[in-house]
C-alpha positions in Angstrom: 14.8 13.9 -16.9 11.4 14.4 -17.1 9.1 16.1 -14.1 7.0 13.4 -12.1 3.9 15.8 -13.6 5.4 15.2 -17.5 4.8 11.4 -16.6 1.8 11.4 -15.3 0.4 13.9 -18.3 1.1 11.0 -20.3 0.1 8.7 -18.3 -3.3 10.7 -17.6 -3.3 11.2 -21.8 -3.3 7.2 -22.1 -6.4 6.4 -19.5 -7.5 9.1 -21.1 -8.1 7.6 -24.7 -10.4 4.7 -22.4 -12.4 7.1 -20.5 -15.7 7.1 -22.9 -15.7 2.9 -22.7 -16.4 2.8 -19.0 -20.3 1.9 -18.2 -20.6 2.6 -14.8 -23.6 0.9 -14.2 -23.3 -2.3 -16.4 -20.8 -5.2 -15.8 -18.2 -4.7 -18.5 -15.5 -2.5 -19.6 -13.6 -2.3 -22.8 -13.2 -5.8 -24.7 -15.5 -7.0 -22.1 -13.6 -7.4 -19.0 -15.8 -6.9 -16.2 -15.7 -3.6 -14.1 -16.1 -4.6 -9.7 -16.4 -3.6 -7.0 -16.8 -4.4 -3.3 -20.6 -5.1 -3.3 -20.7 -2.2 -0.9 -21.0 0.5 -3.4 -20.1 1.6 -6.9 -18.3 4.9 -6.3 -14.8 2.7 -6.8 -14.9 0.5 -9.0 -11.8 -1.5 -11.1 -11.5 -3.5 -13.9 -8.5 -4.7 -15.9 -7.6 -1.3 -16.8 -7.7 0.7 -13.9 -9.5 2.2 -10.8 -12.9 3.9 -11.3 -13.8 6.8 -9.3 -17.1 7.9 -9.9 -17.6 6.5 -13.5 -14.2 8.0 -14.6 -10.7 6.4 -14.7 -7.6 7.4 -12.2 -4.7 7.3 -12.4 -2.8 7.1 -9.4 0.5 8.0 -8.9 1.8 8.6 -5.7 4.0 9.1 -3.3 5.1 7.6 0.6 5.1 9.9 3.8 5.2 8.7 7.6 3.4 11.3 9.8 5.1 10.3 12.8 8.1 10.6 11.2 7.1 14.2 11.4 5.1 14.9 14.7 4.4 18.6 13.8 1.0 18.8 12.1 1.7 22.5 11.2 4.4 21.0 9.0 2.4 18.3 7.4 0.6 21.0 4.8 3.7 21.6 3.9 5.0 18.5 2.4 1.2 18.1 0.9 1.3 21.1 -1.4 4.4 19.9 -2.5 3.3 17.0 -3.8 0.6 18.3 -5.1 2.8 20.9 -7.0 5.4 18.0 -8.6 1.6 16.3 -10.4 1.4 13.9 -8.1 -2.4 12.0 -7.6 -2.4 10.8 -4.1 -0.3 9.9 -1.5 0.3 6.9 0.8 0.7 6.7 4.8 1.9 4.0 7.2 0.5 4.0 10.4 2.1 2.7 13.3 0.6 0.7 16.2 3.7 1.1 18.7 2.9 4.8 18.3 -0.7 4.9 19.0 -0.1 2.3 21.7 3.0 2.8 23.9 1.5 0.2 25.8 -1.1 -2.8 26.4 -3.5 0.0 28.5 -3.1 3.1 26.0 -4.3 4.1 22.5 -3.6 8.0 21.5 -5.5 8.6 18.9 -6.1 12.5 19.7 -2.8 13.9 21.3 -0.7 16.2 18.9 0.6 14.1 16.0 -1.5 10.9 16.9 -4.5 12.9 15.7 -4.1 12.3 11.8 -6.9 13.5 10.7 -5.8 16.8 9.5 -3.5 14.7 6.9 -8.0 13.4 5.4 -8.4 17.2 5.2 -5.5 18.6 3.7 -5.7 16.0 0.8 -9.6 16.7 0.2 -8.5 21.0 0.0 -5.6 19.6 -2.2 -7.2 17.1 -4.6 -4.8 14.5 -3.3 -6.1 10.8 -2.9 -5.5 8.9 -0.2 -3.8 5.2 -0.4 -4.1 4.0 3.6 -2.2 1.9 5.1 -2.9 0.9 8.9 -0.9 -2.2 10.2 -1.5 -4.2 12.1 2.2 -5.3 10.6 4.6 -2.3 8.5 8.0 -2.8 8.0 9.0 0.5 7.2 12.3 -0.1 8.7 10.6 0.5 11.9 11.4 -1.0 15.2 9.8 -4.4 15.4 7.7 -3.0 11.8 5.6 -1.0 13.9 4.9 -3.4 16.2 4.4 -2.1 19.9 7.3 -3.8 21.4 5.1 -5.1 24.3 3.5 -7.1 22.1 7.0 -8.5 21.3 6.7 -10.3 24.5 5.7 -14.1 23.6 2.4 -13.3 26.1 0.5 -12.5 23.1 1.4 -15.9 21.6 2.3 -16.1 17.6 1.8 -13.3 15.6 0.0 -12.2 12.3 -2.2 -15.0 12.2 -5.1 -16.4 14.2 -4.3 -16.6 17.4 -7.1 -15.4 19.7 -4.2 -13.6 22.0 -2.7 -11.4 19.1 -6.3 -10.7 17.8 -6.9 -9.1 21.1 -4.1 -7.1 21.1 -4.3 -6.0 17.6 -8.3 -5.3 17.4 -8.3 -2.3 19.0 -6.4 -0.3 17.7 -7.3 -1.9 14.2 -10.8 -1.0 14.9 -10.0 2.4 15.8 -8.1 3.2 13.4 -10.9 1.8 10.8 -13.6 3.9 12.4 -11.2 7.3 12.3 -10.5 6.8 8.7 -14.4 5.5 7.5 -15.4 9.0 7.8 -12.5 10.6 5.3 -13.5 8.2 2.6 -14.8 8.6 -1.4 -17.5 7.0 -0.6 -18.5 10.1 2.1 -17.0 12.9 -0.3 -13.6 12.7 0.7 -10.4 11.3 -0.8 -9.9 8.3 0.8 -9.4 5.8 -2.0 -8.4 2.7 -0.4 -7.7 0.8 3.0 -4.6 -1.8 3.2 -5.4 -4.5 5.6 -1.5 -6.0 6.1 2.0 -5.9 4.9 3.9 -8.0 2.3 2.1 -11.1 3.8 1.8 -14.3 2.2 1.4 -17.6 3.5 -2.4 -17.9 2.3 -1.1 -21.4 0.6 0.1 -24.6 2.3 3.1 -25.6 -0.1 2.9 -24.1 -3.5 0.6 -21.5 -4.2 -0.2 -23.5 -7.9 -2.2 -26.2 -5.5 -4.1 -23.4 -4.4 -4.2 -25.5 -0.9 -5.3 -23.2 2.1 -3.6 -22.1 5.1 -6.2 -21.8 7.3 -3.9 -19.8 9.9 -3.5 -17.2 6.8 -6.7 -16.6 5.9 -8.4 -16.7 9.1 -6.1 -13.4 9.9 -7.1 -11.6 7.1 -10.1 -12.6 7.5 -10.7 -10.8 10.9 -8.9 -8.2 9.2 -11.7 -7.6 6.3 -14.1 -8.1 9.1 -12.7 -5.7 11.6 -12.2 -3.0 8.2 -16.2 -3.8 7.5 -17.8 -3.2 10.6 -16.6 -0.3 11.5 -17.1 1.4 8.5 -14.2 0.9 5.9 -16.6 0.5 2.2 -13.8 1.4 -0.4 -11.9 -1.7 -1.6 -9.4 -3.1 0.7 -5.8 -4.1 -0.5 -2.9 -5.6 0.2 0.9 -5.8 -1.3 3.0 -9.0 -2.6 6.6 -8.9 -1.6 7.9 -10.1 -4.7 5.9 -11.9 -7.6 6.1 -15.5 -6.2 3.7 -15.4 -3.3 0.8 -15.6 -5.1 -1.6 -14.6 -2.1 -4.9 -12.5 -1.6 -6.2 -12.3 -5.1 -9.9 -13.6 -6.0 -8.8 -13.6 -9.9 -6.0 -16.3 -8.6 -8.4 -18.3 -6.8 -12.0 -17.1 -6.6 -14.4 -18.9 -4.0 -11.8 -21.5 -2.8 -12.3 -22.9 0.8 -15.7 -22.6 1.0 -17.7 -20.3 3.6 -16.4 -18.5 6.5 -16.7 -20.3 9.8 -18.5 -18.0 11.9 -21.0 -15.2 11.4 -19.9 -11.9 10.0 -22.9 -10.1 10.0 -21.8 -8.5 6.4 -22.5 -10.4 3.3 -18.9 -11.5 2.3 -19.0 -13.2 -1.6 -17.4 -16.3 -1.6 -14.1 -14.7 -3.2 -13.6 -13.3 0.2 -13.8 -16.7 2.4 -10.7 -17.2 2.0 -9.0 -13.8 2.8 -8.8 -12.5 -0.2 -8.8 -8.5 -0.8 -10.8 -6.6 -3.2 -7.1 -5.1 -5.4 -4.3 -6.9 -5.2 -0.6 -5.7 -5.9 3.0 -6.0 -5.7 5.9 -4.4 -4.3 9.3 -4.0 -6.4 12.6 -2.4 -6.1 14.5 -3.4 -9.0 17.9 -1.1 -7.7 17.4 -2.9 -4.2 16.0 -1.2 -1.2 19.1 -1.0 0.3 22.4 0.6 -0.3 24.1 -2.8 0.5 23.4 -4.5 -2.5 24.3 -8.5 -1.0 21.1 -8.0 0.7 19.2 -7.6 -2.8 21.7 -10.5 -4.0 20.9 -12.9 -1.4 16.9 -12.4 -1.7 16.7 -11.7 -5.5 19.4 -13.2 -7.2 22.5 -10.8 -9.0 21.7 -7.3 -9.2 21.8 -5.6 -12.6 22.0 -2.2 -12.6 19.2 -0.6 -14.5 17.5 -3.7 -15.5 13.9 -3.2 -15.6 11.1 -5.7 -14.6 8.3 -7.7 -16.4 5.6 -7.3 -14.6 3.1 -8.6 -17.9 2.8 -12.7 -16.8 2.4 -11.7 -12.8 -0.1 -9.3 -13.8 -2.0 -11.9 -16.6 -2.0 -14.8 -14.6 -2.8 -13.3 -10.9 -5.2 -10.7 -11.3 -6.0 -10.4 -15.0 -8.9 -8.6 -14.0 -7.3 -5.8 -12.0 -5.0 -3.1 -12.6 -2.2 -3.2 -12.5 -0.9 -1.9 -9.4 2.7 -1.2 -7.5 1.7 0.0 -3.8 5.6 0.2 -3.5 7.8 1.2 -6.1 11.1 2.1 -5.9 11.9 5.7 -4.7 15.2 5.5 -3.6 17.2 3.4 -1.2 17.8 3.7 2.1 21.6 3.6 3.6 22.5 0.9 6.3 25.0 1.3 8.9 28.3 1.1 7.7 26.3 2.2 4.0 29.0 3.9 1.1 29.5 7.4 2.1 26.6 9.4 0.5 24.8 6.7 -0.2 24.2 5.0 -3.4 22.6 7.9 -6.0 24.4 6.1 -9.2 21.8 3.1 -8.7 18.6 5.7 -8.0 19.4 9.0 -9.8 17.7 10.6 -12.4 18.4 8.4 -15.1 16.8 5.7 -13.0 13.3 7.7 -12.3 13.3 8.3 -16.6 13.5 4.8 -17.3 11.8 2.9 -14.8 8.7 5.0 -14.2 8.2 5.3 -18.0 8.9 1.4 -18.2 6.1 1.1 -15.4 3.8 3.3 -18.0 4.6 0.8 -20.9 4.3 -2.1 -19.1 0.3 -0.5 -18.2 1.1 -0.3 -14.3 -2.2 2.7 -13.6 -1.6 2.8 -9.8 1.8 3.1 -8.2 3.2 4.6 -5.2 6.9 6.0 -4.7 8.7 4.6 -1.4 10.0 7.2 -0.3 8.7 10.1 -1.5 9.5 11.9 2.0 11.4 10.1 5.0 11.8 12.5 8.2 13.0 11.8 11.1 13.2 8.1 13.7 12.4 9.4 16.7 13.7 7.7 20.1 13.3 4.4 19.3 11.4 4.2 16.5 13.9 3.1 13.9 15.1 -0.2 13.4 18.9 -1.2 14.2 18.8 -1.6 10.2 18.7 2.3 9.7 20.1 5.4 11.3 17.9 8.7 12.5 17.1 10.1 9.3 15.0 8.2 6.8 15.1 10.8 4.4 18.3 9.0 2.6 14.9 7.1 0.8 13.9 10.4 -2.0 15.5 9.2 -5.5 15.0 12.7 -6.4 13.8 16.0 -5.4 10.5 14.9 -6.5 8.8 17.5 -4.1 10.2 20.5 -6.1 7.2 22.0 -8.7 8.0 20.7 -12.2 9.5 23.7 -14.6 
């Protein structure tokens, strides 16, 4: 198969052909597509083609890994060096609220691996961009999706909406995470590129998304998260990841300015496009060979599983976010092997041929930002694992991409 590094070189050549046409100070680029920013800075911009950093186009080829599944900070540099050597331009990480808050009165971002700031300093040293994903909910095959178990007693109301009890619970964690991360963003000369609020959450609309009737509890929740990120210094683009191509939520291209003005004082200047929870750059997650080796789960969700059937993203991106780059925050890097799964996993569906076909196909579809899930797994320590997975989380890796390309 082609190494990740060689695939990346091809993608960089494609972007290089666009490079001279970037107009950093103007609101237009090639073929009249608008160049956007978040209204807080022009260090990070984006348009129909790609993310632009300091006036230069960037192809984001990243991979996911979780510091809380490798809770030895001294080992993190080794993983990140291998990611860099394999030709990636960045890495992505989920945080885990439950890991940092074992009870409702404790919040630990300082002891041992709870202090993740060295991820940022190593990234700067190696020249890797960082895609930051704090939650509050992350899934990640973690127990309660990364929610602390004390949150699930019912005392905090319904979750993942604007219930004030839930809001009061997540605010200290989310505020502190954002405040820490704000010191390591590209806007401050560091390498934090984008900041994802929430994870695979739809529900922006009542009924069919085509009617664009806002769901007030969902939109208010996203607005609360956006405000919390901004007031704690996050001035890079805010992102979100769709679980599939059906929910049509949180893109300002899909419903610009719908829903009117915010009903509360933000103390920050928000545009009309952000008044219903829209993020700056949206993306869609894709697992065409199923996220689990139990293919029956995917058949019940996405219809019959067809091996090596590529996905047509064109109509989705052109319809849902035409002035934003084609972004896959999670693209298949393997499949986890559930309890009772096939002996040895399912390498026949996710081996070298998969990588060679699908990663090239994504580039051919115009995707200029994608992160493989997972790139490096790790271990589910203590009660971190969701019931569907075992102690090892390493079975995700599609090929040994952590070896330097030949």
